[in-house]
N, C-alpha and C positions, 0 to 999 in steps of 0.2 A: 651683164650686161658690166663694164669694166672703167674704173675711175680713176682718173689720173690727177686732179684737183677737187678739191673743196670751199666752198664759199659758205662760211660759216653764218654769214650774217645777213636773210633777206627779206622783204617785204615783198613777196609776188603776190598777197592777198590784197595790194591796195589797189583803189581804182584805177592806177594809173595802168593796171594790167587788164582792165575789162574788154577791151576789144581782143586780146591774142593771146592772152595769159597762158595754154596750152600749149602755142607754137612756142612760144617764151622759152618754158620749161622743157619742150622736147631738143630744142635746140642745146638748151646745157645738158640736160643729159646724155644725147647723142653724143654731143661732143667731149664726152667724158667728165662732164662739171658734177658732182653733186653738191648739195644746199640745203643748209636747214632754214624755214623759215620761222622768223620769229614774230610773237604778240605784242602790243603795247596796251590793250587792254582785254578785257573779258570776250568782245566780240570779237577782235581780231586773232585772237588767241583759236578761239573755237574754229574760225576759217583756215585758220595754220594746221590744225591738226585734220580737217575735212582733208584738205590740201594733199598733207602729208598720203593720208590714207588713199587715194587714188592711184598710189605708184608703189608700184612690190618693193623700189627699191632707189636711194638717191634721193628721196624727198622726208626732211624731217621737221618737226616742229619743235619751239621753246614756248613757252605760255608765261605769261607774265602781265604787269602792271606798268607804263613807262611814267618818270616819276616829276616829268614837265608836269607843270601847275595845271596846264591846259588842255591836261585830259578827263575828259567828268567821267569820273569811274571812284566810286569808294573803294578800296579794295576788299573782297568777299572772298578768305580763304576755302571757303563751301566750294566756291566755283569752279576754283581752279582743282583741288583734290579730283575731282569730276577729270578732268581732262588730263592730267596726269596717272590716272590710270591707262592710256592709251599707249602702247608702245612704241609709238613714232615719237612720241612726247620724248625729248634730252634731255632736258635745261627749265630753267625758270626766269624768266624776265622777257623784256628789257625791264631791269632794276635799278635802283641805284638813285642817284641825286643830280639834280639839274639847278644849279642856281640862277641858271640864264632864264629857264623859262620859268619863273617863282616869283609869286603873287606876295604882298606883305604879310608876312608870316608864316611863310606858307614852308618854313626850311622844318621846323617842330612838326610838322604834318606828311614830308616827305621822308623823314626819317623812321617815321614811326612804319609808314608802308615798306619802307624799304627792307625794317627789322622783320617786320612780320613775312614779309618773302624770304627772308633768309631763313627761319624758322621752318618754312613751310620747305624751302630747300631741302633743310636738317633734316626733316622728316619723313622726305622721301630719296635722299642722300643723292640729289640730282646735284648738278654745278648750275652757277649763277651765270648768265650771262647781263655785264653790268653797263649802265646808259650811267659816267660821270660827266658831269660838265660844270668846269667852276667850281671843284667841290674835292675833290680826291682827297686832301685830306682828312674831310669829314669822313667821307665812306673808307679809308682807310680806317682809321677808328673805330665803325663803327663794323665793321669785318672781323676785325681784331679780336672786336670783347662779344662777337653774334654768331660767327660762321664758323661749322664743323665741316664745310665741304668750300671745294676752290672752285675756278671759272674762267671765266676770261674776259678781260676789261676791252670792250667793243669802241672801237674808232679812238682809240685811245692817241692822244694829243696834249702829254702834261711834259715836266720835265726827265731828264735822265733821274732824278733821283726818286722823284714819284713813282717811276718806273722799277727801280732797282728794287723800292718797299714792297710792291704789288709781286713781283718774282719773288721773293724773299719769303712773301706768304703761300707761294705757290701757282700764284695765278698768269694766265699765260694774256699778250698781248696783241691784239689784232689792228692791223692797218687796212684802211681803205684804197680806191682808186686817186685821192689827193696825194698818195707818195708819187704819185706818176707827173707831177705839175709843180710842187712846192715843195721847197727842196731844204727846208726847215726840216725835214721830218727825217733826213738822210741821217742825221748823227742817230736817232733813236733808234730807227731798225738796222742800222748798224750796231749797236749797244746791246739789244734783244738777241739771248742767246738763239740759234738756231731749234731749238728742241724747248724752246717758250713761246712762238710766234706765230700768229695765225693771222691768213688773207679774208678777206671779208671785200663786200659790195657796199651796203647800207640802200642796196637798189631799193627805191627807182632812183636816189639820190646822189651825188657827189660820181659821177660815169667816171673811169681812167681816161686822161691820153689813150688813145687818138679821137674818144667817142664823146669828149667836153662838150656841154650845152644839150646830149640827148640823154632820153632817157636810161638807165642804168639797166644792168641784168644780170642773172649769178654766171652767166659763159665769158664776159666780162675779167669777171675774179683773176682769169690768164693774164693779162696786163697787172695786175695787180702782183702775181708770182711773177712776171719778168721785173720789175724795178726791183722787187727783194732780190732777187738773182744774179740783179746791177750791182746794186747799193752792198751785197755779201760778198761779192765777188766767186760768185761758185753757180757751177753746171744748173740751170733751169730743170733739169731732173731732178738732180740732189734736194731743191729744194722742195718739188712737189709730192717728193716721198717723205721727206721731213714734215710737212706740214698737214700731211694726210696720217701721219704715226701723229703727229701735237693730236688733232684733230677727234681720232679713234682713242687715243686716252684719254682726252677729257670728256670727250661727250659719248661715252661707248658705245660707238655706232660701229656697224658690222660695212665695212666698203669692198 
């Protein structure tokens, strides 16, 4: 099976796909789109691994605990060490800081959980899949102090200056279907070097144009790729090849 593109951040284990999960996966794979399924807690991380193990090629998993305070789980590294033994697990996340979904006094708890996952990433030499919302500067400070690995900043929505700071420490930045309808992202996409950018869907959320308002899926990452091509004024084929190289390098996957 030959892959032309990859969605580096999907959630196909979510209930939104209970009725047609296999159909959605086959549509992606048969259309030349590989994807990485990302956990948000121990349950969804296990489901991501199980899903990846059902397919010989093109489906991978990342395991970890989402930072938002509405995730009801105390992070236990031992549970994730077990999952990290699987060869289809290519990273740790989505982890980070989320000050938008935060309870009073929650910042310190989020930071401790983030650091614990960074330490696990260091232990296993796995890249991080970062979820950062309203907390880019704090996340950068923690990474600089604790991380011996690099990773990707999922659904990046910071400033040019914050983008440069992540790029300077080796982190790629990924963009979703939002860039197909929100013009404020164009300057960011143009700024990020071609060898440091990634494409994702974050499905089932934020479907790109022309699918806005519908459930998102990995095959729609082609629309994100097309928009990157348009913004950077480069042929789609060039963008697809560059994005595959970036994902292979970051996550150590064979496509």
